[in-house]
N, C-alpha and C positions, 0 to 999 in steps of 0.2 A: 475565527471561522468555525461554524459547527462541524462536528465530526460524526455524522450519522452514516451507518452502513446501509446503502440502498441496494436492495436485492432486485435485480433485473429479471425479465423473463428468461427461461432456460432454453428456449428454442434456438440453439446455436447453429450458425452456418458453418460449413466446412471451410477451414482456413489453412494458411501455410506455416503455422507456428512450428510444427514438428520439423518440417523441411528446413526452416530457418535455423532452428536450434541444432540440427544435425550438421549444418554448415559450420556454425560457430563452435561446435564441440571439438572439432579438429584443432582448435586453437584455444583450448580451455585454460592454458596457463597465462594467457595474455588477453587484455581487454579486446573484444572483437570490434571491428568496424562495421558500419551499416553497409549492406550490399543490396543491389537491385536484384529482383527475381523476375522471372518471366511473367508476363501479364496473364489475364484470364484466358481460358481456352477460346480461340477464335480471335484474339487480339493480334495486333500487327507487330508488337515489339515489347521490350522490357518496360517495367514500371519506372516512372520518373521519381526516384527517391529524393526526399528532402536532404538537406545537409545533416551530418551526424548530430545527434543530440549532445549538447554541451552539459556535462555533469561536473560540478565543482565540489570537491571533498573538503569539508570543513571540520576542524577538530575542537573548536572552542568558540565562545561568544565573541572574544576580540577578533578572531579570524573572520567570523560572520559579519561583524560590524565593518571591518575593513573591506570585505567583499561587497557589501551593500553600498558603501561609499564610492567604490570604484564604478558601480553600475547605476548610480543614482539617477542620471539622465534617462537611462534605459527603463528604469522602474516607472518613472513618470509617463513615458511613452506607452508602456504596457497598460497602465491603468486607463489612459485615454483610449487606447485601441479596444480594450475590453468593454468600455462604456458604449462605444460605437457598435460593437458586435452584439451587445445585449438588446435585442429587438423588443419593442413594446407589445408583444403578443404572449398569450399563455404558454405557447411552445414555439420554438423556431430552430433552424438548422444553421450550422457554421461549417464551411468547407475546410478540409484538412486531409491529412494522410494518416491512416491507421497503421501503426507499426505491427500490430498483431496480425492483421489481415494482409499487410503489405499491399494495400490498395488505397486509392483516393476514396474519401468518404464525406458524407454530409452528416456531421455529428449533431445529434438531437439534444436540445436543452429545454428547460422550462424554468419558471420562477418559483417552483417548489423548493422549499428550504432556503429561500433568499433571506438575507439578514441585513440589519440596519447598521450603517456606519456614518456617524456624523449627521444623522437624520435623513440619510439617503439610503434607499433600498439597493443592495448589491447582490449580484448573482452569486450563487454557490457553485462556481464552475467545477470544483473538485468532485462533486457528486453527480455531475451531468456530463455533457459532451459524449453521449452514448453513441457508439458505432452501430449502424443498423445491421451489419453483418454479424459481428461477434457478440454484440449486445453488452460489451464492456464499456464502463464509463471512464472518465478522465483518469482517476487514480488507479483503476485496475489495469488499464492499458499501460500506464506509466510503470506499474509494478513489474509487468512482464518485460518492458523495455530495460528497466534498471537491472533486472535479474540477468538478462542476456549480456548487457554491457559491462556490468561490474563483477559478476560471478562466472558467467559462461559455463553453466553446468552441462554435463553430457547426459546421454540417455542412460548411462550407468550410475549416475549420481543418486545417492540415497537422500531423499528430501522429505522433510516433515513440515506440514502446514497446519497452523492452529485454526483452521476453518475447514469445513467439509461440504457445506451446502451452498456455497456461493458460486456464481458463474466463473469467477476467477479460478477456483479450485477445479472446477469441471474442465476448464481449458488445460490447466497444468497436468491433469490426470491423463489427458490424451498424449502428452509429450513425454512424460517420465514414467516408465514402468515401475520404478521403485518408490513412487510418491506415496506417502502415508499422510493421512489427515485426521483431525478430530474436531469436535465441537467443544468449546469451553464448557466445562461442567459447572454450571451456575448454581444449581440446587437439585435436590432429589426429584422434585416435581418435573423438572426439565428432562432429566434422564428417563423417568417413567413415560413421559409424553412421547419421547422419540425412540423408545425401545423398539417399536414396530417398524421404524424407518431404517433400522440397521446402521445407525450413525455411531461411530466410535466417540466416546466421551473421555476426556483427559482433564485432570487437575494440573494446570501448568506449574503449580508449586510443588507437585509430587508426581512427575511423569513416570509412567510404568516402563519406559524403554531403558535398555541397558546403557551404561556409559559408553561413549564413543560410537553411537549408533548412526549418526547422520553426517553427511557432507554439507548440507544446507538446511537451515530452518527459515521458514517464511511465516511472518505474523503481521497481519494488516488490520489495524484498529481493533485490537483485542486486549492488549496489556493494560489499557486504561481501566478495564473492567475488573481487574484483579487487585484486591486490597493489598496483599503481600507481593507486590510486583518485584521486589528484590529477590525473593525466593524463586519467582518465575524466571527471572534473568539467569539466576544461578543454575537452575535446571536446564535451561537452554545451553548454557556453557558446558555443563556436565555431559549432556547427550550428544554434543557436537564432537566430531573427530578432531584431532590436532590439526590446526590451520583451517578448520571448518568455518563457515561464514553464516551470518544471520542477517537477512534483509527484512526490515519491518517499518511500520508506520504507527504513530501514536499522535494524539492531540499534543501539539508542541507550541510553546510560546517562545519564539526566538528572542524576545526582548527580556526574558526572565532567566536569572541564574538558577533560582530555586524551582522545584516542583510545587505545584499548587494542589494541596490535598482538599478534595471536595467532601469526602466522607470517609469514615473509618469503620471497620468491623470490630465490634466489641467482643470480648471473650465469650459472652453468653450467646453470640450469634446475631444479636441485634445490631442495627446500624446507627452510628453517631453521625448525623448530618451537620457538617461544619458550614456548608453553604446550601442554598436551595438545590434540591435534587435535580440532577441532569441525566436524562435517559436518552440513549442512542437506539436507533432502529436495530432490531434483532430478528433475523428470519425464523428463529425457533421460539420466539416469545413475543406475542402481540403487544404486551405491555412495555416492551423495550428492555434494555439492559442498563443498569445503573453505572454511571461513570464515577470512579473513585478519585481520579487525579488527572490533571493536565501536567505535562512534563516540561521541565526547563533544562538548561545546559548541565546541571548537576547529574542528570541521568547518565551522561557519557562516562563520568568518573565512577558512578555507582556500578556500571557494567564492568569496568576494569577491576573493581574491587572483588567481583564475584567470579572472575575467571576469563574475561576477554582481554586480549592483549592490545587491540586497537579498535577504536570506534570513531566513525565519521558521520556527520550530517551530510547528506547528498542533496545539494541545491540544484534544481533544474527548472527549465521553463522552455516552452516551445509553442509558438502560434501555429506552426505548420503541423505538428503532431497532435495539437489539441490539448496541450497541458497548460491550461490557463488558470489564473487565480493567484492570489497573494501568497508569497512564501511557500512555493512548492518544495517540500522537504520530505525525504524518507531517510532511513538510517541503515548503515552497514557496519556490522561488528565482526571482528575476526578473532578466533580463539588463539 
């Protein structure tokens, strides 16, 4: 499935995220449970919350294969349901519940970025299912849900995000006073172009932050664009406090043990293309951002080698919350 970062309009509606996180912050040491909140002003009662999101922590490919075998019938049912939900119109809506807004929503999708599987066109659900209130798509809403459920940060948590101009970062900035973010420093032209926008730029292989700076690091669809990704993981481990956690997503092939290297950076700064170039959408670069690798299960062991004590793949799926698509997976690493 393609991994393009879709940047949505920034006209964000006021939501209950901060209120929700404040409730969960009182139980930061244990995974929080979903709670109903009051409905909108003028409503007659509390919001009808769906069942809690089921998140399965997986440590290896054999564990993943066992998990898939256990839910094999469910996987087939999901695919059939998704085909029925994918309406034959340029754009369409799907009813569900937005965890971020804590309200029922009609999630908007289109056939943009659809991809072919076995000669059939399949929806790219991951980059769609956009909530009309918060403007966050499937993966962005899921990232906030996983952050609350698996890490439960408080308003005192020091958090670093490897993005600064996305709607997801803008939402998080409303909730966490000590949130810091930066754009991935791709090249000098990018830095010059954005200097007037007052965006911080960081080289993830040589972060400028002191050791033990953060409680949490967030990185969504960024690490695939860094040739020396091992150094980037090592820097994340260095700048996390003891027992700090990192929540992130990358292009991931759950059927592959090894990472697939698409391109390499030569010593002279030129690029050695091992496979046809793959570019992902980039809000700071109209030409897109080159993808250097897709990750496999060896990534989890590589992270342990550079300073993380435990790493899990987080497998999740929810028709009610609008987390559709094959192999919904993000990753959680603990120092």
